[in-house]
Gaussian input, Z-matrix of N, CA and C with variables (Angstrom, degrees):
# hf/3-21g

backbone

0 1
 N
 C     1     B1
 C     2     B2     1     A1
 N     3     B3     2     A2     1     D1
 C     4     B4     3     A3     2     D2
 C     5     B5     4     A4     3     D3
 N     6     B6     5     A5     4     D4
 C     7     B7     6     A6     5     D5
 C     8     B8     7     A7     6     D6
 N     9     B9     8     A8     7     D7
 C    10    B10     9     A9     8     D8
 C    11    B11    10    A10     9     D9
 N    12    B12    11    A11    10    D10
 C    13    B13    12    A12    11    D11
 C    14    B14    13    A13    12    D12
 N    15    B15    14    A14    13    D13
 C    16    B16    15    A15    14    D14
 C    17    B17    16    A16    15    D15
 N    18    B18    17    A17    16    D16
 C    19    B19    18    A18    17    D17
 C    20    B20    19    A19    18    D18
 N    21    B21    20    A20    19    D19
 C    22    B22    21    A21    20    D20
 C    23    B23    22    A22    21    D21
 N    24    B24    23    A23    22    D22
 C    25    B25    24    A24    23    D23
 C    26    B26    25    A25    24    D24
 N    27    B27    26    A26    25    D25
 C    28    B28    27    A27    26    D26
 C    29    B29    28    A28    27    D27
 N    30    B30    29    A29    28    D28
 C    31    B31    30    A30    29    D29
 C    32    B32    31    A31    30    D30
 N    33    B33    32    A32    31    D31
 C    34    B34    33    A33    32    D32
 C    35    B35    34    A34    33    D33
 N    36    B36    35    A35    34    D34
 C    37    B37    36    A36    35    D35
 C    38    B38    37    A37    36    D36
 N    39    B39    38    A38    37    D37
 C    40    B40    39    A39    38    D38
 C    41    B41    40    A40    39    D39
 N    42    B42    41    A41    40    D40
 C    43    B43    42    A42    41    D41
 C    44    B44    43    A43    42    D42
 N    45    B45    44    A44    43    D43
 C    46    B46    45    A45    44    D44
 C    47    B47    46    A46    45    D45
 N    48    B48    47    A47    46    D46
 C    49    B49    48    A48    47    D47
 C    50    B50    49    A49    48    D48
 N    51    B51    50    A50    49    D49
 C    52    B52    51    A51    50    D50
 C    53    B53    52    A52    51    D51
 N    54    B54    53    A53    52    D52
 C    55    B55    54    A54    53    D53
 C    56    B56    55    A55    54    D54
 N    57    B57    56    A56    55    D55
 C    58    B58    57    A57    56    D56
 C    59    B59    58    A58    57    D57
 N    60    B60    59    A59    58    D58
 C    61    B61    60    A60    59    D59
 C    62    B62    61    A61    60    D60
 N    63    B63    62    A62    61    D61
 C    64    B64    63    A63    62    D62
 C    65    B65    64    A64    63    D63
 N    66    B66    65    A65    64    D64
 C    67    B67    66    A66    65    D65
 C    68    B68    67    A67    66    D66
 N    69    B69    68    A68    67    D67
 C    70    B70    69    A69    68    D68
 C    71    B71    70    A70    69    D69
 N    72    B72    71    A71    70    D70
 C    73    B73    72    A72    71    D71
 C    74    B74    73    A73    72    D72
 N    75    B75    74    A74    73    D73
 C    76    B76    75    A75    74    D74
 C    77    B77    76    A76    75    D75
 N    78    B78    77    A77    76    D76
 C    79    B79    78    A78    77    D77
 C    80    B80    79    A79    78    D78
 N    81    B81    80    A80    79    D79
 C    82    B82    81    A81    80    D80
 C    83    B83    82    A82    81    D81
 N    84    B84    83    A83    82    D82
 C    85    B85    84    A84    83    D83
 C    86    B86    85    A85    84    D84
 N    87    B87    86    A86    85    D85
 C    88    B88    87    A87    86    D86
 C    89    B89    88    A88    87    D87
 N    90    B90    89    A89    88    D88
 C    91    B91    90    A90    89    D89
 C    92    B92    91    A91    90    D90
 N    93    B93    92    A92    91    D91
 C    94    B94    93    A93    92    D92
 C    95    B95    94    A94    93    D93
 N    96    B96    95    A95    94    D94
 C    97    B97    96    A96    95    D95
 C    98    B98    97    A97    96    D96
 N    99    B99    98    A98    97    D97
 C   100   B100    99    A99    98    D98
 C   101   B101   100   A100    99    D99
 N   102   B102   101   A101   100   D100
 C   103   B103   102   A102   101   D101
 C   104   B104   103   A103   102   D102
 N   105   B105   104   A104   103   D103
 C   106   B106   105   A105   104   D104
 C   107   B107   106   A106   105   D105
 N   108   B108   107   A107   106   D106
 C   109   B109   108   A108   107   D107
 C   110   B110   109   A109   108   D108
 N   111   B111   110   A110   109   D109
 C   112   B112   111   A111   110   D110
 C   113   B113   112   A112   111   D111
 N   114   B114   113   A113   112   D112
 C   115   B115   114   A114   113   D113
 C   116   B116   115   A115   114   D114
 N   117   B117   116   A116   115   D115
 C   118   B118   117   A117   116   D116
 C   119   B119   118   A118   117   D117
 N   120   B120   119   A119   118   D118
 C   121   B121   120   A120   119   D119
 C   122   B122   121   A121   120   D120
 N   123   B123   122   A122   121   D121
 C   124   B124   123   A123   122   D122
 C   125   B125   124   A124   123   D123
 N   126   B126   125   A125   124   D124
 C   127   B127   126   A126   125   D125
 C   128   B128   127   A127   126   D126
 N   129   B129   128   A128   127   D127
 C   130   B130   129   A129   128   D128
 C   131   B131   130   A130   129   D129
 N   132   B132   131   A131   130   D130
 C   133   B133   132   A132   131   D131
 C   134   B134   133   A133   132   D132
 N   135   B135   134   A134   133   D133
 C   136   B136   135   A135   134   D134
 C   137   B137   136   A136   135   D135
 N   138   B138   137   A137   136   D136
 C   139   B139   138   A138   137   D137
 C   140   B140   139   A139   138   D138
 N   141   B141   140   A140   139   D139
 C   142   B142   141   A141   140   D140
 C   143   B143   142   A142   141   D141
 N   144   B144   143   A143   142   D142
 C   145   B145   144   A144   143   D143
 C   146   B146   145   A145   144   D144
 N   147   B147   146   A146   145   D145
 C   148   B148   147   A147   146   D146
 C   149   B149   148   A148   147   D147
 N   150   B150   149   A149   148   D148
 C   151   B151   150   A150   149   D149
 C   152   B152   151   A151   150   D150
 N   153   B153   152   A152   151   D151
 C   154   B154   153   A153   152   D152
 C   155   B155   154   A154   153   D153
 N   156   B156   155   A155   154   D154
 C   157   B157   156   A156   155   D155
 C   158   B158   157   A157   156   D156
 N   159   B159   158   A158   157   D157
 C   160   B160   159   A159   158   D158
 C   161   B161   160   A160   159   D159
 N   162   B162   161   A161   160   D160
 C   163   B163   162   A162   161   D161
 C   164   B164   163   A163   162   D162
 N   165   B165   164   A164   163   D163
 C   166   B166   165   A165   164   D164
 C   167   B167   166   A166   165   D165
 N   168   B168   167   A167   166   D166
 C   169   B169   168   A168   167   D167
 C   170   B170   169   A169   168   D168
 N   171   B171   170   A170   169   D169
 C   172   B172   171   A171   170   D170
 C   173   B173   172   A172   171   D171
 N   174   B174   173   A173   172   D172
 C   175   B175   174   A174   173   D173
 C   176   B176   175   A175   174   D174
 N   177   B177   176   A176   175   D175
 C   178   B178   177   A177   176   D176
 C   179   B179   178   A178   177   D177
 N   180   B180   179   A179   178   D178
 C   181   B181   180   A180   179   D179
 C   182   B182   181   A181   180   D180
 N   183   B183   182   A182   181   D181
 C   184   B184   183   A183   182   D182
 C   185   B185   184   A184   183   D183
 N   186   B186   185   A185   184   D184
 C   187   B187   186   A186   185   D185
 C   188   B188   187   A187   186   D186
 N   189   B189   188   A188   187   D187
 C   190   B190   189   A189   188   D188
 C   191   B191   190   A190   189   D189
 N   192   B192   191   A191   190   D190
 C   193   B193   192   A192   191   D191
 C   194   B194   193   A193   192   D192
 N   195   B195   194   A194   193   D193
 C   196   B196   195   A195   194   D194
 C   197   B197   196   A196   195   D195
 N   198   B198   197   A197   196   D196
 C   199   B199   198   A198   197   D197
 C   200   B200   199   A199   198   D198
 N   201   B201   200   A200   199   D199
 C   202   B202   201   A201   200   D200
 C   203   B203   202   A202   201   D201
 N   204   B204   203   A203   202   D202
 C   205   B205   204   A204   203   D203
 C   206   B206   205   A205   204   D204
 N   207   B207   206   A206   205   D205
 C   208   B208   207   A207   206   D206
 C   209   B209   208   A208   207   D207
 N   210   B210   209   A209   208   D208
 C   211   B211   210   A210   209   D209
 C   212   B212   211   A211   210   D210
 N   213   B213   212   A212   211   D211
 C   214   B214   213   A213   212   D212
 C   215   B215   214   A214   213   D213
 N   216   B216   215   A215   214   D214
 C   217   B217   216   A216   215   D215
 C   218   B218   217   A217   216   D216
 N   219   B219   218   A218   217   D217
 C   220   B220   219   A219   218   D218
 C   221   B221   220   A220   219   D219
 N   222   B222   221   A221   220   D220
 C   223   B223   222   A222   221   D221
 C   224   B224   223   A223   222   D222
 N   225   B225   224   A224   223   D223
 C   226   B226   225   A225   224   D224
 C   227   B227   226   A226   225   D225
 N   228   B228   227   A227   226   D226
 C   229   B229   228   A228   227   D227
 C   230   B230   229   A229   228   D228
 N   231   B231   230   A230   229   D229
 C   232   B232   231   A231   230   D230
 C   233   B233   232   A232   231   D231
 N   234   B234   233   A233   232   D232
 C   235   B235   234   A234   233   D233
 C   236   B236   235   A235   234   D234
 N   237   B237   236   A236   235   D235
 C   238   B238   237   A237   236   D236
 C   239   B239   238   A238   237   D237
 N   240   B240   239   A239   238   D238
 C   241   B241   240   A240   239   D239
 C   242   B242   241   A241   240   D240
 N   243   B243   242   A242   241   D241
 C   244   B244   243   A243   242   D242
 C   245   B245   244   A244   243   D243
 N   246   B246   245   A245   244   D244
 C   247   B247   246   A246   245   D245
 C   248   B248   247   A247   246   D246
 N   249   B249   248   A248   247   D247
 C   250   B250   249   A249   248   D248
 C   251   B251   250   A250   249   D249

   B1=1.4529
   B2=1.5189
   B3=1.3110
   B4=1.4561
   B5=1.5276
   B6=1.3172
   B7=1.4643
   B8=1.5158
   B9=1.3300
   B10=1.4551
   B11=1.5130
   B12=1.3191
   B13=1.4614
   B14=1.5105
   B15=1.3394
   B16=1.4574
   B17=1.5128
   B18=1.3455
   B19=1.4609
   B20=1.5204
   B21=1.3220
   B22=1.4537
   B23=1.5211
   B24=1.3250
   B25=1.4658
   B26=1.5129
   B27=1.3217
   B28=1.4577
   B29=1.5251
   B30=1.2942
   B31=1.4533
   B32=1.5141
   B33=1.3014
   B34=1.4605
   B35=1.5241
   B36=1.3098
   B37=1.4541
   B38=1.5323
   B39=1.3199
   B40=1.4595
   B41=1.5342
   B42=1.3196
   B43=1.4732
   B44=1.5271
   B45=1.3482
   B46=1.4626
   B47=1.5249
   B48=1.2928
   B49=1.4567
   B50=1.5238
   B51=1.2968
   B52=1.4533
   B53=1.5200
   B54=1.3335
   B55=1.4558
   B56=1.5252
   B57=1.2997
   B58=1.4553
   B59=1.5193
   B60=1.3328
   B61=1.4605
   B62=1.5284
   B63=1.3369
   B64=1.4592
   B65=1.5191
   B66=1.3348
   B67=1.4546
   B68=1.5295
   B69=1.3159
   B70=1.4600
   B71=1.5336
   B72=1.3126
   B73=1.4692
   B74=1.5161
   B75=1.3291
   B76=1.4654
   B77=1.5244
   B78=1.3225
   B79=1.4652
   B80=1.5192
   B81=1.3389
   B82=1.4536
   B83=1.5279
   B84=1.3185
   B85=1.4638
   B86=1.5224
   B87=1.3095
   B88=1.4661
   B89=1.5259
   B90=1.3211
   B91=1.4586
   B92=1.5174
   B93=1.3084
   B94=1.4610
   B95=1.5235
   B96=1.3199
   B97=1.4602
   B98=1.5184
   B99=1.3250
   B100=1.4588
   B101=1.5285
   B102=1.3423
   B103=1.4601
   B104=1.5223
   B105=1.3386
   B106=1.4555
   B107=1.5244
   B108=1.3378
   B109=1.4583
   B110=1.5195
   B111=1.3102
   B112=1.4582
   B113=1.5107
   B114=1.3400
   B115=1.4587
   B116=1.5217
   B117=1.3373
   B118=1.4563
   B119=1.5242
   B120=1.3393
   B121=1.4591
   B122=1.5270
   B123=1.3481
   B124=1.4602
   B125=1.5319
   B126=1.3209
   B127=1.4560
   B128=1.5241
   B129=1.3032
   B130=1.4641
   B131=1.5202
   B132=1.3437
   B133=1.4708
   B134=1.5202
   B135=1.3300
   B136=1.4544
   B137=1.5320
   B138=1.3113
   B139=1.4568
   B140=1.5185
   B141=1.3206
   B142=1.4599
   B143=1.5221
   B144=1.3179
   B145=1.4668
   B146=1.5151
   B147=1.3255
   B148=1.4546
   B149=1.5134
   B150=1.3240
   B151=1.4637
   B152=1.5278
   B153=1.3248
   B154=1.4728
   B155=1.5258
   B156=1.3325
   B157=1.4653
   B158=1.5274
   B159=1.3334
   B160=1.4679
   B161=1.5307
   B162=1.3321
   B163=1.4652
   B164=1.5226
   B165=1.3322
   B166=1.4611
   B167=1.5298
   B168=1.3348
   B169=1.4677
   B170=1.5227
   B171=1.3247
   B172=1.4680
   B173=1.5232
   B174=1.3297
   B175=1.4601
   B176=1.5231
   B177=1.3337
   B178=1.4645
   B179=1.5288
   B180=1.3179
   B181=1.4712
   B182=1.5230
   B183=1.3461
   B184=1.4563
   B185=1.5090
   B186=1.3144
   B187=1.4596
   B188=1.5275
   B189=1.3194
   B190=1.4602
   B191=1.5132
   B192=1.3292
   B193=1.4598
   B194=1.5197
   B195=1.3305
   B196=1.4547
   B197=1.5292
   B198=1.3236
   B199=1.4642
   B200=1.5233
   B201=1.3268
   B202=1.4680
   B203=1.5264
   B204=1.3142
   B205=1.4624
   B206=1.5277
   B207=1.3200
   B208=1.4632
   B209=1.5185
   B210=1.3365
   B211=1.4703
   B212=1.5254
   B213=1.3248
   B214=1.4627
   B215=1.5228
   B216=1.3226
   B217=1.4638
   B218=1.5265
   B219=1.3324
   B220=1.4628
   B221=1.5254
   B222=1.3370
   B223=1.4598
   B224=1.5256
   B225=1.3161
   B226=1.4598
   B227=1.5260
   B228=1.3256
   B229=1.4599
   B230=1.5271
   B231=1.3455
   B232=1.4697
   B233=1.5203
   B234=1.3413
   B235=1.4681
   B236=1.5133
   B237=1.3241
   B238=1.4632
   B239=1.5165
   B240=1.3409
   B241=1.4463
   B242=1.5293
   B243=1.3144
   B244=1.4760
   B245=1.5293
   B246=1.3186
   B247=1.4729
   B248=1.5055
   B249=1.3227
   B250=1.4661
   B251=1.4943
   A1=108.46
   A2=116.69
   A3=122.60
   A4=108.81
   A5=115.99
   A6=121.23
   A7=109.64
   A8=116.14
   A9=122.33
   A10=108.97
   A11=114.84
   A12=121.32
   A13=105.27
   A14=115.89
   A15=120.41
   A16=110.66
   A17=115.50
   A18=121.19
   A19=110.21
   A20=115.07
   A21=122.49
   A22=106.96
   A23=116.76
   A24=120.36
   A25=111.18
   A26=115.19
   A27=121.58
   A28=106.12
   A29=117.96
   A30=120.21
   A31=110.08
   A32=115.74
   A33=118.76
   A34=111.55
   A35=115.68
   A36=122.01
   A37=110.73
   A38=116.56
   A39=124.75
   A40=113.51
   A41=117.07
   A42=122.49
   A43=107.93
   A44=116.24
   A45=118.80
   A46=112.99
   A47=114.04
   A48=124.31
   A49=104.42
   A50=118.12
   A51=120.14
   A52=112.20
   A53=114.77
   A54=122.06
   A55=107.20
   A56=116.60
   A57=122.45
   A58=105.67
   A59=117.24
   A60=120.64
   A61=111.65
   A62=114.91
   A63=122.15
   A64=105.71
   A65=116.49
   A66=120.53
   A67=110.32
   A68=115.98
   A69=121.65
   A70=107.61
   A71=117.33
   A72=121.16
   A73=113.38
   A74=117.71
   A75=120.33
   A76=113.09
   A77=117.99
   A78=121.53
   A79=111.36
   A80=116.07
   A81=122.02
   A82=110.22
   A83=116.13
   A84=120.87
   A85=111.71
   A86=116.84
   A87=120.98
   A88=111.30
   A89=117.61
   A90=121.99
   A91=112.33
   A92=115.07
   A93=121.35
   A94=109.81
   A95=116.28
   A96=120.93
   A97=110.46
   A98=115.31
   A99=121.31
   A100=111.50
   A101=116.19
   A102=119.63
   A103=110.21
   A104=115.77
   A105=122.43
   A106=108.23
   A107=116.78
   A108=120.84
   A109=113.42
   A110=117.69
   A111=120.22
   A112=111.03
   A113=115.42
   A114=121.27
   A115=109.14
   A116=115.49
   A117=121.97
   A118=109.47
   A119=116.09
   A120=122.30
   A121=107.94
   A122=119.22
   A123=120.93
   A124=114.08
   A125=118.95
   A126=119.75
   A127=112.10
   A128=116.78
   A129=119.66
   A130=111.82
   A131=117.72
   A132=123.66
   A133=110.57
   A134=114.77
   A135=120.70
   A136=110.37
   A137=114.93
   A138=120.76
   A139=107.29
   A140=117.35
   A141=121.62
   A142=109.52
   A143=116.32
   A144=122.84
   A145=107.02
   A146=115.93
   A147=119.84
   A148=107.77
   A149=116.77
   A150=122.47
   A151=108.85
   A152=115.89
   A153=121.73
   A154=112.26
   A155=117.66
   A156=120.53
   A157=111.26
   A158=115.83
   A159=120.07
   A160=111.30
   A161=117.40
   A162=120.29
   A163=109.39
   A164=116.81
   A165=120.28
   A166=111.45
   A167=116.35
   A168=119.90
   A169=110.57
   A170=117.59
   A171=120.78
   A172=110.64
   A173=117.50
   A174=119.75
   A175=110.93
   A176=116.88
   A177=120.33
   A178=112.84
   A179=117.12
   A180=119.53
   A181=112.35
   A182=117.38
   A183=119.96
   A184=117.39
   A185=119.07
   A186=120.44
   A187=109.76
   A188=116.26
   A189=122.31
   A190=110.12
   A191=116.57
   A192=122.19
   A193=110.60
   A194=116.30
   A195=120.38
   A196=105.89
   A197=117.38
   A198=120.48
   A199=112.19
   A200=116.59
   A201=119.92
   A202=112.10
   A203=117.29
   A204=120.39
   A205=110.60
   A206=117.41
   A207=121.00
   A208=110.70
   A209=117.52
   A210=120.99
   A211=110.71
   A212=117.30
   A213=120.40
   A214=111.17
   A215=117.16
   A216=121.36
   A217=110.02
   A218=116.14
   A219=121.06
   A220=110.99
   A221=116.02
   A222=120.97
   A223=110.00
   A224=117.54
   A225=121.24
   A226=111.05
   A227=117.60
   A228=120.10
   A229=111.82
   A230=118.08
   A231=121.57
   A232=112.25
   A233=117.07
   A234=120.18
   A235=109.56
   A236=114.77
   A237=119.68
   A238=108.64
   A239=117.91
   A240=120.15
   A241=110.93
   A242=115.61
   A243=120.74
   A244=110.42
   A245=115.46
   A246=120.27
   A247=110.22
   A248=116.57
   A249=120.27
   A250=110.89
   D1=126.34
   D2=178.12
   D3=-98.17
   D4=129.36
   D5=-176.89
   D6=-111.55
   D7=137.92
   D8=174.76
   D9=-124.15
   D10=151.28
   D11=171.83
   D12=-102.29
   D13=114.30
   D14=-175.15
   D15=-144.23
   D16=177.35
   D17=-178.70
   D18=-93.16
   D19=142.51
   D20=174.85
   D21=-121.47
   D22=127.31
   D23=-174.63
   D24=-83.54
   D25=135.40
   D26=170.37
   D27=-141.93
   D28=-175.67
   D29=-175.52
   D30=102.73
   D31=-178.16
   D32=-177.30
   D33=-97.62
   D34=-179.02
   D35=-177.79
   D36=-61.94
   D37=131.27
   D38=179.09
   D39=61.90
   D40=16.32
   D41=176.53
   D42=-142.44
   D43=72.16
   D44=-174.18
   D45=-70.94
   D46=156.13
   D47=176.36
   D48=-147.17
   D49=135.21
   D50=-172.61
   D51=-118.17
   D52=145.17
   D53=170.11
   D54=-105.00
   D55=140.31
   D56=172.25
   D57=-93.56
   D58=116.33
   D59=-171.88
   D60=-130.50
   D61=153.79
   D62=168.05
   D63=-95.13
   D64=125.25
   D65=-172.12
   D66=-146.34
   D67=149.03
   D68=174.47
   D69=-66.66
   D70=138.21
   D71=-175.24
   D72=-64.25
   D73=-20.66
   D74=-178.29
   D75=-83.53
   D76=-8.28
   D77=-179.36
   D78=-81.01
   D79=161.54
   D80=176.44
   D81=-69.49
   D82=166.99
   D83=-179.76
   D84=-56.49
   D85=-44.29
   D86=-178.04
   D87=-106.58
   D88=22.67
   D89=-178.68
   D90=-76.70
   D91=-173.24
   D92=-179.17
   D93=-66.49
   D94=128.43
   D95=-178.34
   D96=-109.34
   D97=163.78
   D98=-178.87
   D99=-79.98
   D100=-41.73
   D101=-178.65
   D102=-157.78
   D103=141.06
   D104=174.54
   D105=-85.16
   D106=123.97
   D107=-174.98
   D108=-109.43
   D109=-6.40
   D110=178.90
   D111=163.66
   D112=176.08
   D113=177.39
   D114=-134.91
   D115=151.93
   D116=-174.90
   D117=-140.21
   D118=133.16
   D119=176.56
   D120=-107.83
   D121=109.60
   D122=-176.20
   D123=-71.80
   D124=-20.21
   D125=-179.84
   D126=-74.99
   D127=-37.14
   D128=177.10
   D129=-98.02
   D130=-0.98
   D131=-177.36
   D132=50.57
   D133=49.51
   D134=-174.67
   D135=-129.37
   D136=136.25
   D137=172.30
   D138=-85.49
   D139=114.59
   D140=-178.66
   D141=-75.27
   D142=-51.31
   D143=176.40
   D144=-126.40
   D145=148.99
   D146=176.92
   D147=-155.97
   D148=112.24
   D149=-177.17
   D150=-100.32
   D151=82.41
   D152=-175.25
   D153=-61.18
   D154=-38.64
   D155=-178.87
   D156=-61.71
   D157=-43.46
   D158=-179.84
   D159=-69.66
   D160=-35.96
   D161=177.03
   D162=-64.18
   D163=-44.28
   D164=177.94
   D165=-61.73
   D166=-36.37
   D167=176.44
   D168=-61.87
   D169=-48.23
   D170=-178.46
   D171=-64.43
   D172=-37.11
   D173=177.42
   D174=-65.59
   D175=-35.74
   D176=-179.23
   D177=-69.32
   D178=-25.29
   D179=178.77
   D180=-96.10
   D181=7.97
   D182=171.31
   D183=109.54
   D184=5.28
   D185=178.42
   D186=-70.53
   D187=153.03
   D188=179.43
   D189=-119.67
   D190=148.95
   D191=175.11
   D192=-82.67
   D193=150.31
   D194=162.39
   D195=-85.87
   D196=170.78
   D197=-177.63
   D198=-61.03
   D199=-45.13
   D200=-177.69
   D201=-68.58
   D202=-36.68
   D203=178.20
   D204=-69.14
   D205=-35.56
   D206=177.62
   D207=-64.74
   D208=-37.10
   D209=177.28
   D210=-63.33
   D211=-40.87
   D212=178.82
   D213=-66.31
   D214=-38.56
   D215=178.45
   D216=-63.70
   D217=-41.83
   D218=177.10
   D219=-64.67
   D220=-42.35
   D221=-179.93
   D222=-61.03
   D223=-40.63
   D224=179.90
   D225=-67.04
   D226=-38.67
   D227=-178.09
   D228=-71.98
   D229=-23.09
   D230=178.64
   D231=-81.15
   D232=-22.35
   D233=-178.73
   D234=-65.44
   D235=144.63
   D236=178.30
   D237=-74.81
   D238=145.51
   D239=177.04
   D240=-64.01
   D241=146.15
   D242=-179.08
   D243=-66.60
   D244=140.54
   D245=178.43
   D246=-73.16
   D247=139.87
   D248=-179.10
   D249=-95.47

């Protein structure tokens, strides 16, 4: 089984909202996924949730990013850490 980390579309018509998911490559875009790894709002260009530890786990067991998911991962790593 080949696993990819990719975006799954949800939200209403003309107002998309995406989940970052680990999914078998043979499944549909919005099909059953293995694990939810985060959420992304394209209108505000903001990552709502981002589970970096779980993404790193999936990468360590052989999962691959799609192009759009890789951009989100890069965007998250460029953000400054939140002040405590």
